[in-house]
N, C-alpha and C positions, 0 to 999 in steps of 0.2 A: 311666366317667362322661362324658356328653356335655354340651357347653356351647353355649348360644345367647346372643347379645347384640344388642340393638337399641335404638334411640333412640325416645323419645316426646315429644310436644309437647302441653302443656296450656294452653289459652288462659285468661287471667284474666277475671273478671267485669267488671273495670274496670282501667284502668292502676294499677299498684301502685307507689307511690313511697316510698323510704326515703332517708336521707341519702346523696347521691352515686350513687344507682342507681335505675333504674326497670325494670319488667317489663310487657309485655302478654301474655306467655306464659312458662311454665316448661318447660325442656327437661331431661329425665331420661334416664338409661341404665337399662335393665332387663336383668338376668341371669337366664337360665333354665338350671338344672342338672337333667339327667335321669339317673337311675340305676335300673335294673331296673323301668322303667315308671313311676317316681315322679318328679314334677317339683317342684323348689323354685325360688322366685323371690325376687328382691331388686331394689329400685329405689333409685337414688341420684341426687343432683344436684351434689354437691360444693360447695365453698366458693368463691364467685365472687371474693372478695377475696384468695384465694390463687392466682388464675388458673385455677381448675378450671372446665372446661366439660364438657357431656355428651359432646362429640366427643373430648376429651382422655381422659375416663374410659373410653370405649369402647376407645380405642387402648391404654390401660394394661392393661385387663382382657384384651384380645386377646393382648398381648405376654406377660402373665403366664401365660395358658393355654398358649401355645406353649412357653414356657420350662419349665413344669412337666409338660407332656404331659397336661394336663387331669386330673391326679391330685393332688388336694389336699384338705385338711380344715381345720377352723377353727383347730386348734392350730397347725399349720404355717403357716397364713395369717398369724397374728399376727406371726411373726418373719420371714417372707419377703416381706412387702409393707408399706410404710409406711402410717401412718394417712392417711385421706382418703376421698374419695367412691368411688374404685374398690374399695378394700378393703371399704367399707361394703356395696356391692351384692353382692359375692361372699359376705361373711360372712352377710348376711341371707338370701341364697339357700340357704346351707348350713344355717342354722337351720331354714328352712322344709322343706328336704329331710330333715333328721334327724327332725323332729317327725312328718312324714307317713310316713316309712319305719318309725318306731317305733310309730305309731298312738297317739301321746301329744300333748297340746297343748304349744305352745311355752311357755305359762305354767308347766306342770309341769316341763319341761326346765330352765327358768330359775330355778325355785324361787320363783315369784312368784304371789301370790293375785290372780286377776282380779277387778276391781270397776269400776263406772262411774267415769269420770274427768271432771272439769270442765276444759275448756280455755279459754284466753283467746280473745277475738275481736280480731283485729288491725285497727287503723285506720291506713292509710298517710297520708303527708303530702299534704294537699290544698292548694288554692290559697290559702286564707285561714283565719284563725281561725274565722270564722263557718261556713265550709264544713265544717271539722272538727267543730265543735259540732253541726252538722246531721247529720253522719255518725254521731256518737255517739248522738244522739237516735234515729236510725233503727235503731240496734242495740239496741233496747229488750228484745229477747229474751235478751240476754247480760248477765249480772251482773258479769263479769270482763273488762275491756278492757285491751288493750295498745296504747299510742299511740306511733307512730313520730314522732320529732322530729329537726330539725337545728338549725342556728344561727339560723334565721329566726323571730323572734317566738315562741320556745318558751313564754314565760310567758303571752302572750296566747292562744295556742292551748290551753294547758292550762286557763286560766280559762274559756274558752268551752266546753270539753268538760265541765268540772266543773259549770258552770251548767246545761248541757243534761242532765247525768246525775249529779245529786247522790247518787243511790242506788248508783252503780257503784263497784266496787273497781277501782283503776286502777294499772297499772305502765307505765313508759315506757322507750323504747329510743332512744338517741341515735346508735347505730351509729358511734361513734368521732368524732362531729362537733363536740364541745364542747372548749373549752380548759379548763384547770384554773380559771382566773379565772371563766369562765362557770359552771362547776359550783358554785363557792363562792357565786356570786350567786344561782343558781337553786335550789340545794338547800333553803334556808329557805322559798322560795315553794312548792316541791313539798311540803314538810312541812306547810305551812298548808293546802294543797289536799287533803291526805290521800292523797298518792301513796304506794303501798306499797313501791316499789322502783325504782331507776334502773339500767338496763342499759347497760353499755359506754359511759360518757360520753366517755372519752378515747381517743386513738389507741393501737392496739396498740404496745407498746414504750415508751410514755410513762407507765407505771403507777407509776414511782418517785415521781411528784408526789403520789401518794396516801399515801405513807409518813407516818404521824403525823397524818393528817387524819381528824377525827371527823365524818363526814357525818351529818346528822340523819336522812337517808333511807338505808336499806341500799343498797349498790352491788352489782351483779352483773357478773361477768366473762363475756364471750362471746368476742369475737375475741381477747382477751388470754389465753384458756386453751383451747387446741385439744384437748389430749389429756393422758394421765396424767402425762407428764414435766413438764408445765407447771402442774400443780395446786398443788404446794407454794408456788409463788411468789405465788399469789393470797391466801394467808393474811396477814391484817394490812392488806390493801388492800381486799379485797372480803369481803362476808358471804355472798354467793351465787355459784354457778357455773352457767352454762348449758351443759349437756351435749347435744351434737348428734351424731347417729350419723355424719353426713357429716364432721364434724371428727375424731371419735374413730376412725373407720374400722370402724364396725359395732357391733352389740349386744354382742358378746363383750367388747370393750375398754371399752365404755360401762358395762357392769355392774360391772367392776372399778373403773372411775373413780368410780362412784357410791358404792361401798363405801369407797373411800379418802376421798372428800369428806366423808362422814359422820364418819369417824374424825378428820378435821381440824376438825370443827365447822362445816362449811359447809352452808348450805341448798342444795337442788338444784332447778334448773329444767331441764326437758327442752324443747328447741326443735326447729325444723325449718328447712329451706332451701326449702320449697315441695314440690310434687309431689302425687301421688294418695294414696289410702288405702293402697296397697301400701308407700309410703314411710313413712306414719304408723304402720302396725301395729306394727313393731318398736319405734318410739318409745313407743307405748302401753304395751308391756311394761315398758320402762324407767320410764315415767311412773308406774307403780304404786308405785315406790319414791321418788317425788319430792314436793316441796312445792308446785310450780307447774308447770302443763302448758301448753305452747304447741304444739299439733299441729292447728291449724286450717287447714292448707294447702289441703285440698279445698274449704273454704268460700270461698276466694279465687278458685277456678276456676269456669269455666262448667259443666264436667262433671267427673265422677269415674268411675273404673272400677266395674264391677258384678261381684260384690257389693263394696260398700265399707263403710267405717265408718258407723255410724248416729249422726247428730248430732241431738239434740233440744235446741235452744237451745245452751247451752255444754256440755252433757253428752253424753258418748260412751259407748255400751254396749260391753262386751267383745265381741270378734269370734270367729268360728269359723274352721276350717281352710279353708273355701271361699275366704276372702280370703288368709290367710297363717297358717302355723304350726299 
């Protein structure tokens, strides 16, 4: 097996702001594995809040390939490399290689029935509540919105968005930026505004504040649940978990994590860290098992790779092996 690794940069359509972080481009690492003339690819970005960068992922993948002699498979990968973006890129490239080598779709290999999926459309933090309301109004082709918020006027921003889009289903993501007191004050307002779910309101590691708290709006763990070993601790604090391939370290681990989440009675969201359709395609497979899908990364970019996922409003069609798997 031969391996190639390179970096890619994808410019955003507009500056994308969340609590404590902004992007004008997304940087990803792409792995290409070649065996007997068949090439499998995987794209990953890593989790920025864990210090992962595309350059770091490239170095980790290169070191792993040198250490293993470029001879590895998905099963061995799970135990020989920790969860994270580097393992995600390798794992997804191996799925792609296996599917193409076997002449079978990745959906068949994963035991998943392909179907069209609805994704959220994400609205980043804008300068004012009025600007965010205008952005929501402009996203009239999307029925499901995800709103990024921080500690600055969250209620006013949500009210402006709800006034602009009384028809929309809305989830929100605070990206660890609220205190517990803020959550308790804002949760009833969110309930009145018909917000469906609040994602990661508190800082990772501060989740014990949620013990015994009956939030009127379901809470979702993102940064507080990275991979399978952290899943059990979400029960009783969160009703949802956001599974991301960059956190879990690939589709293999994520599928196991989704099964365990179901057994624990948690609802499943599938998210992304940005990137092109090559990064979204494995998440689409996982999304077929989920309750909420957030794989709109290519919609935030100026360009996508070709062929890419086909988005019609918030709906995405199943893809073919020309893209991945």
